[in-house]
N, C-alpha and C positions, 0 to 999 in steps of 0.2 A: 438128748432128744432132738436138738437142732441139727445134728449131723445128718447129712444126706444119706449116708449108708444105713442109718437106723430106720429109714422110712421105706416101707414095703413098696410104695408107689413106683420108685425107680427100678426096682427089681422086676416087677411084673405089673405094669400099669393097667392093662386090660383085665388081668386076672383079679386085681383088687376091685375094680369097678364091677365086673361081672359077679364077683362073690357077694358084694354088698347088695347088688341089684337082685340077686337070687333070693336073698332074705325077704326083700320087699315084694318080689313077684309072687313068692309062695303065699305071703299074707294077703296080698291084693288078689291073687288068683282065687283063694278060698273065699275072700270077701265078695268078689265078683259073682261067683256061683251063688252064694247066699243071697246077695242083693237081687240077682236076676230071679231067683226063686221067690223072693219077697214080692217083687214087682208083678211077677206072673200070677201068684196066688191072689194078690190084692185085686189085680185087674179082672181075674175070673170071678172073684167074689162080689166086687162092687159094681162092675160094669164101667164103660168108658166115662160117663159123667161124674159119678162119685169118686172113681179112681183119679180123675182129673182134679177133683177138689182136694184130695189128700196130697197130690203132687203140688198143688198151688200152696197149700199150708206149709209143707216142708220147704219148698223153694223160697217162700217169703222169709222164713227164719234164716236160711242159709245165705240168702242175698243180703239181708240186713247185717248179719255178722261179717260177711265178706266185705262190706263197705267200710269196715273198721279193722281190716287186716293189714297190719304194717309189716308183715313178713319178717318178724324179728328173728325167726330161725335162720334165715339167710344171713342176717347181720352177725349173729353169733358165730356162724361158720366163717364168713369172710374175714371178720376182724378178730375172731378167736383163734384161728389157725396159727398166725405168727406168735401170739402170746403163748399158746399151748406148746408150740414147738420149742419155745425158749424157756418153758416151765415158769412163766411169769404169771403166777396165780393172782397177783394184785390187779393187773390190768384185766385179766379174764373175769374176775369176780365183779369188777366195776361194770364191765360190759353186760354181764348177765343181770345184775341188779337193775340197770337202766331198762333193759329189754323186758324184764318182768313187770316193772311199773307201767310200761307202755301196754303190755298185755292186759293188766288189770283195768286200766282205763278203757281199753277197747271193748272188753267183755261187758263191763258195767254200762257203758254208753250204748252199745248195740242192743242190750237187753231192754234198757229203758225206752229207747226209740221204737223198738219193735212192738213193745206192749202198748205204747201210746198211739202209734199210728195204725195198729191193727183194725180198730173200728172204723177208721177213715178209708183205709185201702180196701177192706173187704168188699164193700158194695161195688167197687169198680171191677172186681173180679167175679161178679155174679153170685156172691155169697149171701145166704140168709142169716138170720140172727144166730142160729145154732153153729153155722160154719164160722162166723165171726168170733163167737165165744171160743171155739176150738183154736182158731188162729191166734187169739190173744193168749190162751193158756199155753200153747206150744212154744210161744216166744220166750217163756221163762226158762226153757232148757239152755238158752244161750249163756246163762251165768255160769254154768258148769264148765264152760270152755276157758275159764280164767287160768292162765298159766300154760295153756296147751302149746302155743307157739314157742315159748321159751323152753319148755321141756323137750320139744321136738328138736330144737337147735342144740341143746346140750347132748342129747343122745346121738345126734348126727356127728357132733364134734368129736365124741369119744368112740366113734365107730360101733355104736350099739344099734345097728340096723336090724339085728335079729329081734330086739324088743319092739321096734317100730313095726316090723312085720307082724308080730303077734298082736299088737294093738289094733292093727287093721282088721283083724278077724273078730274082735270082741263085739262091737256094735252090730255088725251083720249077723253074727250067730244069735245074739239075743233077739234081734228083730225076726230072724227066720223062725226060731222056736215059737215066739209069740204069735207070729202071723199064721203058722201052721195050726196052732190051737184055735185062733180066732176064725180061720177059714173052716175048720172042722165043725165049729159050733155056729157057723153062719152069723158072726158077730156084726155089730153095726159099725158105721164109719168112725165113730168116736173111739171105739176100742182099738181100731187100727192106728189111729193118730196117737193114742196113749202108748202103744207098743213102740212106735217109731221114736217117741220122745224118750222112753226108758232106755232104749238101745243107745241113743245119742249120749245120754248122761253116763252110762256105763263105760263107753270107750273114752270119754273125756277124763273121767276119774282115774281110769287105768293109766293113761298116758301121764297125767300129772304126778301120780304116785311114783312111777319109775323115773321120771325126769328129776324129781326131788331127791330120790335115793341116789341116782348117779351123781348129782351135784354134791351131795354129802360125801360120797365115797371117793370121788375122783378129784374134787377141788378142795372142799373144806378140810377133810382129814389129812390132806397132803400139804396144806398151807402151814407155814411157820410164823404167820402174822400174830401180833399181840391183839388183845381184846380191843384196845383203843384204835388200832389200825383197821380192824374188822368193822368197827362202828363207822369209821370214816369211809370205808368202801361202800357201806350201805347208803351213804349220802351222795353217791356219785351222780353227776348231772350230765345230761346229754350235751350241754354246751361245751363240755370238756373235750368232746370228740366230734369236731365239725364234719369230718369225712363220713362218719357213721350216720350223723344226722341227715346229711344229704342222701346217703344210700337208702336210709329208711324212708325218706320222703319219696324218692324215686320208686322204691319197691312198693310203697303204698299205692301209688297211682297205677303201677303195673298190675297189682293184684285186682284193682277195681276194673281195669280193662279186661282181665281174664274172666270176670264175672259175666260179661255181656253175653257171650255165646253159651256159657254154662248155666246161668240162672235167669238173667234178665230176659233171654229169649223165651223161656217158658212162661214168664209173666206176660210178655208181649203177646205170645200166642193165645194165652187165656183171655186177654183183653180184646184182641182183634178177631179171633176165631171161636172162642168159647172154651169151657173147661174140658170138653171131650177131646178137642184137638190138642190142647195143652198136655193132656194125658198121653195122647199118641206120640207127641214130640218127646215127652219125657221117657216113654218106653223105648223109642228109637235111640235116645241118648244113653239109656241104660245098656242097650246092646253095644253101642259104639264106645262105651266106657272100657271095653276090652282093649281099646287102643289109647283112648284119652287118658286113662289112669296110668298106664305105663309111661306115658309122656311126662306126667308129673313126677313119677318115681325116678325116671332118668335124670331129671333136673336135680332132684334131691341127692342122688347118689354121686353123680359126676362132679357136682359143684365143689365138694370137699377136695377131691383129688386135682381138679383143674386149678383151684385156687393155690394149692400147695405147689403144683408143678410150675405154674406161671411165676409164683413168688421165687422159686429156686432156679428159674430159667431152664427147666428140663424139657427135652424133646417129647416127653410123654404127653405134653399138653395137646399137640396136634393129633397124636395117635388116638387119644381118648375121644376128642371132639369129633373127628372125621369118621372114624370107624363106627362109633356108636350111632352117628347120624345115618350112615349107610345101612347098618343092621336094622335100625328102626324102620326105615323106608321099605326095605325088602319084606320085613315082617308084616307091616301094615297092608301092603298090596295083596297079600294072601287072603286077608279078611275081606278086602273090597271085592275080590273075585268071588269068594264064597257067598257073600251077601247078594251080589248081582244075580247069581244063578239059583240060589236056594232061599232067599230072603222071605218070599211069600209063604213058601212051605213051612219054614221055621216058625213064623208068627202064627200061622194057622194051627200048627200042631201044638205049640207050647202055650199059646194064649187062646185065641178064638178068631173066627172070621171077622169079628167086629174090629179087629186091630190090624188087618192086613194092609190097610191104607198107609201104614207107617213104613212099608217095605221100601219104596223108592227113596224116601228121605233117609232111611237107615243106610243105604248104600252110599249116598252122598256124604252123610256124616262120618262114615268110616273113611272115606277118601280124605275128608278134611282132617280127621284125626291122624291119618298117615302123614300129612304135611306137618302136623303138630309133633309127631314122633321125630321127624327129621330135624325140626327146629329146636327140640328140647335141649340136646347137648350143646347146640350152637348158642342158644340163649344163655346157658350157664357159662359157657366159655366167654361170651361177651361181657357178662357180669364180672368174671374173674379178672379180665384185663382192664376193668375200670370203665367200660362203655355202657353202663346201665342207663344213663340219661339218653344216649342214642337209641338204645333198644326201646325205651319208653316212647320216644317220639315215633319210632317205627310202628309200635303197637297202637298208638293213638290213631295213626293213619289207617291201620288195619281195622280198628274198631269202627271208624267212620264208614269205611267200605261195607263192613258187616251190617251195621244198623241201617244204612241207606238201602242196601240190597234186600235186607230182611223185610223192611216195610214195603218196598216197591213190589218185590216178587211174591211175598206172602199175600198181600192185598189182591194181587191180580191172578196168581196161580194157586193159592191155597197153601197147604202144608209143605208141598214140595219146594216152595220158595225158601223155606228155612234151610234146606240142604244146599240149594244153589248159593245162598248168601254165605254159608259156612265155607264152601270151597273157594268162593271168590276172595274171601278175606284171609285165608290161611296160606295161599300160595306165595304171598309177598315176603313174610318174615324170614323163612329159611334162606331164600336167595340173598336178601339184603344182609343178613347176619353172616353168611359165608363171606361176603365181600368185606364186611367190617373186620372179621378175624384175620383174613389174609392180608389186609392193609395195616394191621396193628403189629408193631415190632418192638415198641418200647415197653418195658416192664413197669407196672405201677409200683411206686415206692410205698409199700404198706408199712415199712419200718418207721416212717415218719409218724404214722398213726400210733403205733405201739409205744413210741418213745414220748408221746405227748402226755 
């Protein structure tokens, strides 16, 4: 398995990446349509103000969970690839045990904090007692995410992107069916919140089940370890792998920075402009997710192949990184042009005239998402060559630019300021990471890690 000729990446690097990406795009594409329909029906049924409240409730939970996201799925891929290619199930199992324990800690901690802080945060978001109760109750769904990141990492490591693609459709499908029924019967805000919570739990449980099954089939059943050795693997400590500990720490802060435009901006808009404007911004972000979601998928797909090709010194590394970035940029500009010319008509037709104020910010968010598409493979490439710390510092600067621009422009210009801030912050990372990759020539010695 460690032989280069056995790895499809060297035979057809882009075909491998595009094949895995197609699995995720199909799933995300179906999910995007479903979630778009969910947002549209909820907006029509509840109106801007109550729709904004639902958005704030859901965003609060996502933000709190995201604050404890250690990106263990990336650690499983980056440090699991060499062990997997060497058929070293001992190291691989120790890595996964460590990541699962971190996953458990993160879900329990985020749930506890979300529940405790809900009554304190609610009033600052303009919520009454009923809304605060719903905010607290919705926070309990976070416990179902236990093991999600580890399961995702295992599935990515064994090229099970088809399962991840299917998982992406579970929650949106449940939410869509529930929201259609709730919309038909003119249900209250609390019913919509309950439907969103149920959909979230369903997709979490689905992913955990398939992750556990893949672990049993691909690792446990193929291992020839004794019972005592397996017990010892279960006692693995993060201190045994200092490189992975550093990687997880850097990834943790990187994931927190990613939350700023994705979730924190919604909360800031709710605090600065009100729940109605927060709803408009969320609706615009829902549309722009047509580009921002593929950016996340690209990072997930190419990271496995970039890590393996860099580890082997293959020329496929630059082919994957640069071509994927160019394809992403070209794809994104098509959506920017469509939004500029037809954004108002689209919002008026699909939602209502009450939401057309989101059209200008939608175009700017799509432009910012285009820069994210270009940056996505470059960021994975930077991680693969061991420059995660440099990328973190880069995104810290980008986050500072975003927050400063968001507060300044939103306070003076209104909702359009959020779009200006997003564009100002997303232009820097792809340029800087391209320079980092071009200047990096030395391969990272991952074998030192697997031999520890």
